[in-house]
C-alpha positions as CSV (number, residue, x, y, z in Angstrom):
1,M,91.7,102.3,80.0
2,D,88.9,103.7,82.2
3,G,85.2,103.7,81.3
4,K,85.1,107.5,80.6
5,K,87.9,107.2,78.0
6,K,86.2,104.2,76.3
7,A,82.9,106.1,76.2
8,G,84.8,109.1,74.7
9,I,86.4,107.0,72.0
10,F,83.0,105.5,71.1
11,I,81.3,108.9,71.0
12,T,84.1,110.5,68.9
13,L,84.0,107.6,66.4
14,S,80.3,107.9,66.2
15,G,80.6,111.6,65.3
16,G,83.2,110.9,62.6
17,M,81.0,108.1,61.2
18,C,78.0,110.5,61.0
19,W,80.1,112.8,58.8
20,G,81.1,109.9,56.6
21,I,77.5,108.8,56.2
22,S,76.5,112.3,55.4
23,G,78.5,112.2,52.1
24,C,76.8,108.9,51.3
25,F,73.4,110.4,51.7
26,G,74.5,113.0,49.2
27,Q,75.6,110.4,46.8
28,Y,72.2,108.7,47.1
29,L,70.5,111.9,46.3
30,F,72.7,112.6,43.2
31,N,72.5,109.1,41.8
32,E,68.9,108.1,42.7
33,K,66.9,111.3,42.9
34,G,68.6,113.5,40.2
35,I,69.4,116.2,42.7
36,T,72.4,118.5,42.0
37,A,75.2,119.5,44.3
38,E,74.2,123.2,43.9
39,W,70.7,122.4,45.2
40,L,71.8,120.2,48.1
41,V,74.6,122.5,49.3
42,T,72.3,125.5,49.3
43,I,69.6,123.6,51.3
44,R,72.2,122.1,53.7
45,L,74.0,125.4,54.4
46,I,70.7,127.2,55.2
47,L,68.9,124.5,57.2
48,A,72.0,123.3,59.0
49,G,73.1,126.9,59.7
50,V,69.7,127.7,61.3
51,L,69.8,124.5,63.3
52,L,73.3,125.2,64.7
53,I,72.4,128.8,65.5
54,F,69.4,127.5,67.4
55,M,71.6,125.1,69.3
56,G,74.0,128.0,69.9
57,F,71.4,130.2,71.4
58,T,70.3,127.3,73.6
59,L,73.8,126.7,74.9
60,Q,75.4,130.2,74.7
61,R,72.5,132.6,74.7
62,G,73.6,136.2,74.5
63,K,77.1,135.4,73.4
64,M,75.9,134.6,69.9
65,W,76.1,138.2,68.6
66,E,79.5,139.1,69.9
67,I,81.3,138.1,66.8
68,F,79.6,140.9,64.8
69,K,80.6,143.6,67.3
70,N,84.4,143.3,66.6
71,K,85.3,144.9,63.2
72,S,88.4,142.8,62.5
73,D,86.8,139.6,63.6
74,R,83.7,140.4,61.6
75,K,85.8,140.8,58.4
76,R,87.7,137.6,59.1
77,F,84.3,135.8,59.7
78,F,83.0,137.0,56.3
79,V,86.2,135.8,54.6
80,F,85.9,132.4,56.3
81,S,82.3,132.1,55.3
82,M,83.1,132.6,51.6
83,L,86.6,131.1,51.2
84,G,86.4,128.5,53.9
85,M,82.8,127.4,54.5
86,L,81.3,127.9,51.0
87,M,84.3,126.5,49.0
88,C,84.7,123.5,51.3
89,Q,81.0,122.5,51.3
90,Y,80.4,123.0,47.6
91,T,83.5,121.4,46.2
92,Y,83.1,118.4,48.5
93,F,79.5,117.6,47.4
94,A,80.3,118.4,43.8
95,A,83.2,115.9,44.0
96,I,80.8,113.3,45.3
97,Q,78.4,114.0,42.4
98,H,81.2,113.5,39.9
99,S,82.7,110.4,41.6
100,N,81.4,108.9,44.9
101,A,81.4,109.6,48.6
102,G,84.4,107.5,49.4
103,T,86.7,109.0,46.8
104,A,85.6,112.6,47.5
105,T,86.0,112.2,51.3
106,V,89.5,110.6,50.9
107,L,90.6,113.4,48.6
108,Q,89.3,116.1,51.0
109,S,91.3,114.4,53.8
110,L,94.4,115.6,52.0
111,N,93.8,119.1,53.5
112,P,96.6,118.7,56.2
113,L,99.1,118.6,53.4
114,V,97.8,121.9,52.1
115,V,98.2,123.3,55.6
116,L,101.7,121.9,55.7
117,A,102.5,123.7,52.4
118,V,101.3,127.0,53.9
119,V,103.3,126.4,57.1
120,C,106.5,125.7,55.1
121,V,106.1,128.8,53.0
122,K,105.3,130.9,56.1
123,E,108.3,129.6,58.0
124,I,110.5,129.7,54.8
125,R,111.6,126.1,55.2
126,F,111.6,122.7,53.4
127,P,109.5,119.8,54.7
128,N,111.4,117.5,57.1
129,K,111.8,113.7,56.5
130,V,108.5,112.7,58.1
131,E,106.6,115.4,56.1
132,V,108.4,114.4,52.9
133,G,107.3,110.8,53.5
134,A,103.7,111.9,54.0
135,I,103.7,114.0,50.8
136,F,105.2,111.2,48.8
137,A,102.6,108.7,50.1
138,A,99.7,111.2,49.5
139,L,100.9,111.9,45.9
140,L,101.3,108.2,45.1
141,G,97.9,107.5,46.6
142,T,96.3,110.2,44.5
143,F,98.1,108.9,41.4
144,L,96.8,105.3,42.0
145,L,93.4,106.6,42.8
146,S,93.1,108.6,39.5
147,T,94.9,106.3,37.1
148,H,94.9,102.8,38.6
149,G,98.7,102.9,38.1
150,N,98.6,103.4,34.4
151,I,100.2,106.8,33.6
152,H,98.6,106.8,30.1
153,S,95.0,106.8,31.4
154,M,92.7,108.6,33.8
155,T,90.1,106.4,35.5
156,L,88.9,109.3,37.6
157,T,87.5,112.1,35.5
158,G,89.5,115.3,35.4
159,M,86.5,117.2,36.9
160,A,86.2,114.8,39.8
161,L,89.9,115.0,40.6
162,F,89.9,118.8,40.4
163,L,86.9,119.1,42.6
164,G,88.3,116.6,45.1
165,L,91.6,118.4,45.4
166,S,89.7,121.7,45.5
167,S,87.8,120.4,48.5
168,A,91.1,119.7,50.2
169,V,92.1,123.3,49.6
170,G,88.7,124.4,50.9
171,A,89.0,122.3,54.0
172,A,92.5,123.7,54.7
173,L,91.2,127.3,54.3
174,Y,88.3,126.3,56.6
175,N,90.7,125.3,59.3
176,L,93.2,128.1,58.8
177,L,90.6,130.8,58.8
178,S,88.3,129.6,61.5
179,G,90.7,128.5,64.3
180,S,91.1,131.8,66.2
181,L,87.4,132.7,65.7
182,M,86.2,129.4,67.2
183,K,88.4,129.6,70.2
184,K,87.1,133.1,70.9
185,Y,83.4,132.8,70.1
186,G,82.6,129.1,70.1
187,V,81.9,126.6,67.3
188,Y,78.1,127.1,67.1
189,V,78.5,130.8,66.5
190,V,81.2,130.6,63.8
191,V,79.9,127.5,62.0
192,G,76.2,128.3,62.4
193,F,76.4,131.8,61.1
194,G,79.0,130.9,58.6
195,M,76.8,128.2,57.1
196,L,73.8,130.5,57.0
197,L,75.7,133.3,55.3
198,A,77.2,131.0,52.8
199,G,73.8,129.5,52.1
200,L,72.2,132.9,51.6
201,V,75.0,133.8,49.1
202,M,74.3,130.5,47.2
203,L,70.6,131.4,47.2
204,I,71.4,134.4,44.9
205,F,72.6,132.0,42.2
206,V,70.7,128.8,43.1
207,H,66.9,128.9,43.5
208,P,65.9,125.7,45.2
209,W,62.2,126.4,44.7
210,E,62.7,126.2,40.9
211,Y,63.9,122.6,41.0
212,N,61.4,119.8,40.4
213,I,62.2,117.6,43.4
214,L,60.3,114.4,44.1
215,W,59.8,114.6,47.9
216,D,59.3,110.9,48.5
217,K,60.4,109.0,51.6
218,G,63.9,108.4,50.3
219,T,64.5,112.0,49.5
220,I,63.2,113.2,52.9
221,L,65.3,110.7,54.8
222,A,68.5,111.5,52.8
223,V,68.1,115.3,53.1
224,F,67.5,114.7,56.9
225,G,70.7,112.6,56.9
226,V,72.8,115.4,55.3
227,V,71.3,118.2,57.3
228,V,70.7,116.7,60.7
229,I,72.8,113.6,61.1
230,G,75.7,115.0,59.1
231,T,75.7,118.3,60.9
232,A,74.0,118.6,64.3
233,V,74.3,115.0,65.4
234,A,77.8,114.6,64.1
235,F,79.0,117.9,65.5
236,S,77.5,117.3,68.9
237,L,78.9,113.8,69.2
238,Y,82.3,114.7,68.0
239,L,82.7,117.7,70.3
240,K,81.5,115.7,73.3
241,G,83.9,112.9,72.5
242,V,86.9,115.1,72.0
243,S,86.2,116.8,75.3
244,M,86.5,113.4,76.9
245,V,89.6,112.0,75.0
246,G,91.4,115.2,74.1
247,P,92.1,116.9,70.8
248,F,95.1,114.8,69.7
249,L,93.4,111.4,70.0
250,G,90.2,113.0,68.7
251,S,92.0,114.1,65.5
252,L,93.2,110.6,64.9
253,L,89.8,109.0,65.6
254,G,88.3,111.5,63.2
255,S,90.0,109.6,60.4
256,I,87.1,107.2,60.6
257,E,85.1,109.6,58.4
258,P,86.7,108.6,55.0
259,V,86.8,105.0,56.0
260,T,83.1,105.1,56.8
261,A,82.3,106.8,53.5
262,I,84.2,104.2,51.6
263,V,82.6,101.2,53.3
264,V,79.0,102.6,53.1
265,S,79.3,103.6,49.5
266,L,80.7,100.2,48.7
267,L,78.1,98.1,50.6
268,F,75.0,100.1,50.1
269,L,75.4,102.5,47.2
270,G,76.8,100.1,44.6
271,S,80.2,101.9,44.3
272,A,82.9,99.7,42.8
273,F,86.5,100.3,43.8
274,H,89.4,98.8,41.9
275,P,92.1,97.1,44.1
276,T,94.5,99.8,43.0
277,E,92.1,102.5,44.2
278,L,91.9,100.8,47.6
279,V,95.7,100.9,47.8
280,G,95.5,104.6,46.9
281,F,93.0,105.2,49.7
282,I,95.2,103.4,52.2
283,L,98.3,105.4,51.2
284,I,96.4,108.7,51.5
285,L,95.0,107.8,54.9
286,C,98.3,106.6,56.2
287,A,99.9,109.9,55.0
288,V,97.3,111.9,56.9
289,L,97.4,109.8,60.0
290,G,101.2,109.8,60.1
291,L,101.3,113.6,59.7
292,S,98.6,114.0,62.3
293,F,100.4,111.8,64.8
294,Y,103.8,113.5,64.1
295,S,102.2,116.9,64.5
296,G,100.5,116.0,67.7
297,K,103.8,114.6,69.3
298,D,106.2,117.3,68.0
299,K,105.6,120.7,69.4
300,Q,107.1,122.4,66.4
301,G,104.6,120.7,64.1
302,K,101.4,121.5,66.0
303,E,100.4,124.0,63.3
304,I,100.3,121.4,60.6
305,V,97.1,119.7,61.5
306,K,94.5,121.8,63.1
307,D,92.4,120.4,66.0
308,E,89.5,118.4,64.5
309,I,87.1,120.3,66.7
310,E,87.4,123.0,64.0
311,K,86.3,120.7,61.3
312,L,82.7,120.1,60.2
Protein backbone atom coordinates (compact mmCIF):
# COMPACT_ATOMS: atom_id res chain seq x y z
CA MET A 1 0.00 0.00 0.00
CA ASP A 2 1.48 3.34 -1.05
CA GLY A 3 1.84 6.37 1.18
CA LYS A 4 -0.98 8.29 -0.51
CA LYS A 5 -3.51 5.53 0.13
CA LYS A 6 -2.40 5.17 3.75
CA ALA A 7 -2.82 8.92 4.23
CA GLY A 8 -6.24 8.76 2.56
CA ILE A 9 -7.37 5.98 4.90
CA PHE A 10 -6.20 7.94 7.94
CA ILE A 11 -7.92 11.14 6.77
CA THR A 12 -11.17 9.30 5.94
CA LEU A 13 -11.21 7.57 9.32
CA SER A 14 -10.57 10.91 11.01
CA GLY A 15 -13.58 12.44 9.30
CA GLY A 16 -15.82 9.55 10.32
CA MET A 17 -14.57 9.75 13.89
CA CYS A 18 -15.38 13.46 14.00
CA TRP A 19 -18.97 12.62 13.08
CA GLY A 20 -19.12 10.03 15.84
CA ILE A 21 -17.67 12.46 18.38
CA SER A 22 -20.26 15.05 17.35
CA GLY A 23 -23.08 12.90 18.70
CA CYS A 24 -21.17 12.46 21.96
CA PHE A 25 -20.86 16.22 22.34
CA GLY A 26 -24.63 16.34 21.92
CA GLN A 27 -25.11 13.70 24.61
CA TYR A 28 -22.93 15.74 26.98
CA LEU A 29 -25.06 18.84 26.38
CA PHE A 30 -28.28 16.92 27.00
CA ASN A 31 -27.11 15.11 30.14
CA GLU A 32 -24.90 17.74 31.78
CA LYS A 33 -26.26 21.09 30.60
CA GLY A 34 -29.98 20.42 30.32
CA ILE A 35 -30.06 21.46 26.67
CA THR A 36 -32.81 20.03 24.47
CA ALA A 37 -32.51 18.42 21.04
CA GLU A 38 -34.75 21.14 19.59
CA TRP A 39 -32.40 23.91 20.75
CA LEU A 40 -29.23 22.12 19.67
CA VAL A 41 -30.54 21.12 16.23
CA THR A 42 -31.72 24.66 15.51
CA ILE A 43 -28.36 26.13 16.49
CA ARG A 44 -26.39 23.48 14.63
CA LEU A 45 -28.36 23.78 11.41
CA ILE A 46 -28.08 27.56 11.25
CA LEU A 47 -24.45 27.95 12.35
CA ALA A 48 -23.14 24.93 10.45
CA GLY A 49 -25.15 25.98 7.39
CA VAL A 50 -23.59 29.44 7.41
CA LEU A 51 -20.14 27.93 7.91
CA LEU A 52 -20.52 25.49 5.00
CA ILE A 53 -21.93 28.22 2.75
CA PHE A 54 -18.91 30.38 3.57
CA MET A 55 -16.62 27.47 2.72
CA GLY A 56 -18.57 26.96 -0.49
CA PHE A 57 -18.18 30.57 -1.58
CA THR A 58 -14.46 30.28 -0.85
CA LEU A 59 -14.11 27.12 -2.94
CA GLN A 60 -16.81 27.48 -5.60
CA ARG A 61 -17.49 31.22 -5.70
CA GLY A 62 -20.18 32.15 -8.23
CA LYS A 63 -21.52 28.59 -8.62
CA MET A 64 -23.20 28.76 -5.22
CA TRP A 65 -26.42 30.32 -6.57
CA GLU A 66 -26.96 28.05 -9.57
CA ILE A 67 -29.17 25.59 -7.70
CA PHE A 68 -31.85 28.28 -7.27
CA LYS A 69 -32.01 29.06 -11.01
CA ASN A 70 -33.34 25.66 -12.06
CA LYS A 71 -37.04 25.28 -11.17
CA SER A 72 -37.14 21.48 -10.88
CA ASP A 73 -33.87 21.32 -8.94
CA ARG A 74 -35.08 24.13 -6.69
CA LYS A 75 -38.20 22.14 -5.80
CA ARG A 76 -36.16 18.98 -5.19
CA PHE A 77 -33.80 20.98 -2.98
CA PHE A 78 -36.66 22.26 -0.80
CA VAL A 79 -38.03 18.73 -0.42
CA PHE A 80 -34.55 17.51 0.51
CA SER A 81 -34.15 20.29 3.08
CA MET A 82 -37.38 19.34 4.86
CA LEU A 83 -37.70 15.55 4.47
CA GLY A 84 -34.00 14.77 4.29
CA MET A 85 -31.95 17.32 6.20
CA LEU A 86 -34.40 18.42 8.90
CA MET A 87 -35.80 14.96 9.62
CA CYS A 88 -32.37 13.34 9.67
CA GLN A 89 -30.82 15.92 11.98
CA TYR A 90 -33.69 16.28 14.44
CA THR A 91 -34.53 12.59 14.91
CA TYR A 92 -30.84 11.72 15.34
CA PHE A 93 -30.17 14.19 18.15
CA ALA A 94 -33.58 13.52 19.72
CA ALA A 95 -32.69 9.81 19.76
CA ILE A 96 -29.43 10.68 21.54
CA GLN A 97 -31.37 12.69 24.11
CA HIS A 98 -33.66 9.72 24.81
CA SER A 99 -30.86 7.10 24.82
CA ASN A 100 -27.17 7.79 24.12
CA ALA A 101 -24.88 8.67 21.24
CA GLY A 102 -23.75 5.09 20.59
CA THR A 103 -27.24 3.61 20.39
CA ALA A 104 -28.63 6.46 18.29
CA THR A 105 -25.73 6.34 15.84
CA VAL A 106 -25.99 2.57 15.39
CA LEU A 107 -29.75 2.76 14.80
CA GLN A 108 -29.26 5.53 12.25
CA SER A 109 -26.71 3.36 10.46
CA LEU A 110 -29.62 1.08 9.50
CA ASN A 111 -30.45 3.57 6.72
CA PRO A 112 -29.00 1.37 3.91
CA LEU A 113 -31.70 -1.20 4.67
CA VAL A 114 -34.35 1.50 4.21
CA VAL A 115 -32.77 2.33 0.86
CA LEU A 116 -32.76 -1.40 0.04
CA ALA A 117 -36.50 -1.57 0.73
CA VAL A 118 -37.10 1.36 -1.63
CA VAL A 119 -34.96 -0.27 -4.33
CA CYS A 120 -36.82 -3.59 -4.03
CA VAL A 121 -40.21 -1.87 -4.30
CA LYS A 122 -39.06 0.23 -7.23
CA GLU A 123 -37.64 -2.79 -9.08
CA ILE A 124 -40.59 -5.02 -8.02
CA ARG A 125 -38.34 -7.76 -6.66
CA PHE A 126 -37.58 -9.66 -3.48
CA PRO A 127 -34.24 -9.27 -1.67
CA ASN A 128 -31.56 -11.76 -2.72
CA LYS A 129 -29.78 -14.09 -0.30
CA VAL A 130 -27.13 -11.56 0.75
CA GLU A 131 -29.74 -8.87 1.33
CA VAL A 132 -31.98 -11.25 3.30
CA GLY A 133 -29.00 -12.13 5.50
CA ALA A 134 -28.31 -8.43 6.14
CA ILE A 135 -31.98 -7.78 6.95
CA PHE A 136 -32.10 -10.71 9.38
CA ALA A 137 -28.87 -9.62 11.14
CA ALA A 138 -30.13 -6.04 11.40
CA LEU A 139 -33.52 -7.08 12.80
CA LEU A 140 -31.92 -9.44 15.31
CA GLY A 141 -29.44 -6.74 16.32
CA THR A 142 -32.24 -4.22 16.83
CA PHE A 143 -34.21 -6.78 18.87
CA LEU A 144 -31.24 -7.46 21.14
CA LEU A 145 -30.51 -3.76 21.46
CA SER A 146 -34.05 -2.91 22.55
CA THR A 147 -34.92 -5.96 24.69
CA HIS A 148 -31.61 -7.59 25.78
CA GLY A 149 -33.03 -10.76 24.30
CA ASN A 150 -36.12 -10.86 26.53
CA ILE A 151 -39.21 -10.66 24.35
CA HIS A 152 -41.34 -9.66 27.35
CA SER A 153 -39.45 -6.47 28.21
CA MET A 154 -38.15 -3.31 26.56
CA THR A 155 -34.83 -2.01 27.89
CA LEU A 156 -34.73 0.78 25.32
CA THR A 157 -37.67 3.16 25.67
CA GLY A 158 -40.27 3.11 22.94
CA MET A 159 -39.57 6.76 22.15
CA ALA A 160 -35.82 6.16 21.84
CA LEU A 161 -36.39 3.21 19.50
CA PHE A 162 -38.91 5.16 17.43
CA LEU A 163 -36.61 8.16 17.10
CA GLY A 164 -33.60 5.97 16.30
CA LEU A 165 -35.43 4.12 13.54
CA SER A 166 -36.89 7.43 12.31
CA SER A 167 -33.35 8.77 12.03
CA ALA A 168 -32.51 5.79 9.80
CA VAL A 169 -35.47 6.70 7.57
CA GLY A 170 -34.34 10.34 7.62
CA ALA A 171 -30.78 9.40 6.67
CA ALA A 172 -32.12 7.24 3.83
CA LEU A 173 -34.26 10.12 2.54
CA TYR A 174 -31.22 12.38 2.89
CA ASN A 175 -29.19 10.13 0.60
CA LEU A 176 -31.97 9.40 -1.87
CA LEU A 177 -33.03 13.03 -2.28
CA SER A 178 -29.59 14.64 -2.32
CA GLY A 179 -27.53 12.41 -4.63
CA SER A 180 -28.24 14.00 -8.02
CA LEU A 181 -28.19 17.52 -6.56
CA MET A 182 -24.74 17.04 -5.00
CA LYS A 183 -23.30 15.64 -8.20
CA LYS A 184 -24.60 18.61 -10.14
CA TYR A 185 -24.01 21.49 -7.73
CA GLY A 186 -21.51 20.29 -5.15
CA VAL A 187 -21.75 19.27 -1.53
CA TYR A 188 -21.22 22.66 0.07
CA VAL A 189 -24.06 24.19 -1.92
CA VAL A 190 -26.64 21.50 -1.22
CA VAL A 191 -25.73 20.72 2.40
CA GLY A 192 -24.91 24.32 3.35
CA PHE A 193 -28.10 25.89 2.03
CA GLY A 194 -30.07 22.80 3.07
CA MET A 195 -28.92 23.18 6.67
CA LEU A 196 -29.58 26.90 6.71
CA LEU A 197 -33.10 26.51 5.28
CA ALA A 198 -33.94 23.68 7.69
CA GLY A 199 -32.58 25.76 10.58
CA LEU A 200 -34.69 28.77 9.64
CA VAL A 201 -37.79 26.57 9.55
CA MET A 202 -36.91 25.23 13.00
CA LEU A 203 -36.52 28.83 14.14
CA ILE A 204 -40.25 29.36 13.56
CA PHE A 205 -41.07 26.79 16.23
CA VAL A 206 -37.96 26.92 18.43
CA HIS A 207 -36.73 30.24 19.80
CA PRO A 208 -33.18 29.65 21.05
CA TRP A 209 -32.97 33.08 22.65
CA GLU A 210 -35.78 32.13 25.06
CA TYR A 211 -33.78 29.25 26.56
CA ASN A 212 -31.82 29.83 29.75
CA ILE A 213 -28.47 28.38 28.66
CA LEU A 214 -25.46 28.43 30.97
CA TRP A 215 -22.65 29.42 28.61
CA ASP A 216 -19.73 28.08 30.56
CA LYS A 217 -16.56 26.53 29.14
CA GLY A 218 -18.11 23.09 28.79
CA THR A 219 -21.15 24.37 26.89
CA ILE A 220 -19.05 26.46 24.52
CA LEU A 221 -16.64 23.62 23.74
CA ALA A 222 -19.45 21.09 23.24
CA VAL A 223 -21.44 23.37 20.91
CA PHE A 224 -18.20 24.06 19.03
CA GLY A 225 -17.72 20.31 18.77
CA VAL A 226 -21.19 19.75 17.32
CA VAL A 227 -21.11 22.69 14.90
CA VAL A 228 -17.47 22.88 13.79
CA ILE A 229 -15.81 19.51 14.50
CA GLY A 230 -18.93 17.50 13.67
CA THR A 231 -19.67 19.46 10.51
CA ALA A 232 -16.93 21.51 8.82
CA VAL A 233 -13.92 19.52 10.06
CA ALA A 234 -15.60 16.11 9.63
CA PHE A 235 -16.92 17.01 6.22
CA SER A 236 -13.64 18.40 4.89
CA LEU A 237 -11.56 15.47 6.19
CA TYR A 238 -13.97 12.87 4.86
CA LEU A 239 -14.27 14.40 1.40
CA LYS A 240 -10.50 14.75 1.12
CA GLY A 241 -9.97 11.17 2.28
CA VAL A 242 -12.55 9.72 -0.10
CA SER A 243 -10.95 11.60 -2.99
CA MET A 244 -7.73 9.69 -2.18
CA VAL A 245 -9.10 6.17 -1.49
CA GLY A 246 -12.25 6.11 -3.62
CA PRO A 247 -15.95 6.05 -2.68
CA PHE A 248 -16.22 2.28 -2.10
CA LEU A 249 -13.43 2.05 0.47
CA GLY A 250 -14.55 5.40 1.84
CA SER A 251 -18.06 4.07 2.50
CA LEU A 252 -16.62 1.12 4.43
CA LEU A 253 -14.25 3.32 6.43
CA GLY A 254 -17.20 5.58 7.25
CA SER A 255 -18.53 2.81 9.49
CA ILE A 256 -16.03 4.05 12.08
CA GLU A 257 -18.66 6.67 13.01
CA PRO A 258 -20.95 4.43 15.12
CA VAL A 259 -17.95 2.60 16.58
CA THR A 260 -16.49 5.93 17.70
CA ALA A 261 -19.78 7.03 19.22
CA ILE A 262 -20.06 3.79 21.20
CA VAL A 263 -16.47 3.91 22.51
CA VAL A 264 -16.52 7.60 23.44
CA SER A 265 -19.93 7.44 25.15
CA LEU A 266 -18.74 4.35 27.06
CA LEU A 267 -15.37 5.74 28.17
CA PHE A 268 -16.11 9.42 28.72
CA LEU A 269 -19.86 9.92 29.15
CA GLY A 270 -20.69 7.17 31.59
CA SER A 271 -22.92 5.21 29.22
CA ALA A 272 -23.32 1.59 30.27
CA PHE A 273 -23.96 -1.09 27.65
CA HIS A 274 -25.27 -4.55 28.46
CA PRO A 275 -23.32 -7.38 26.76
CA THR A 276 -26.44 -8.22 24.75
CA GLU A 277 -26.55 -4.63 23.48
CA LEU A 278 -22.96 -4.94 22.27
CA VAL A 279 -23.91 -8.09 20.38
CA GLY A 280 -26.80 -6.13 18.84
CA PHE A 281 -24.42 -3.34 17.84
CA ILE A 282 -22.08 -5.84 16.18
CA LEU A 283 -24.91 -7.54 14.28
CA ILE A 284 -26.22 -4.22 12.95
CA LEU A 285 -22.75 -3.01 11.92
CA CYS A 286 -22.00 -6.35 10.24
CA ALA A 287 -25.28 -6.13 8.35
CA VAL A 288 -24.51 -2.62 7.12
CA LEU A 289 -20.89 -3.42 6.26
CA GLY A 290 -21.86 -6.61 4.48
CA LEU A 291 -24.54 -4.86 2.47
CA SER A 292 -22.15 -2.01 1.63
CA PHE A 293 -19.44 -4.43 0.52
CA TYR A 294 -21.86 -6.46 -1.59
CA SER A 295 -23.33 -3.32 -3.14
CA GLY A 296 -19.91 -1.97 -4.02
CA LYS A 297 -18.81 -5.21 -5.67
CA ASP A 298 -22.06 -6.05 -7.47
CA LYS A 299 -22.97 -3.63 -10.24
CA GLN A 300 -26.66 -4.48 -9.85
CA GLY A 301 -26.56 -3.45 -6.21
CA LYS A 302 -24.83 -0.09 -6.49
CA GLU A 303 -28.05 1.76 -5.73
CA ILE A 304 -28.48 0.12 -2.35
CA VAL A 305 -25.85 2.07 -0.45
CA LYS A 306 -25.25 5.61 -1.62
CA ASP A 307 -21.76 7.01 -1.74
CA GLU A 308 -20.80 8.24 1.75
CA ILE A 309 -19.74 11.55 0.24
CA GLU A 310 -23.47 12.31 0.26
CA LYS A 311 -23.67 11.76 4.01
CA LEU A 312 -23.22 14.32 6.72
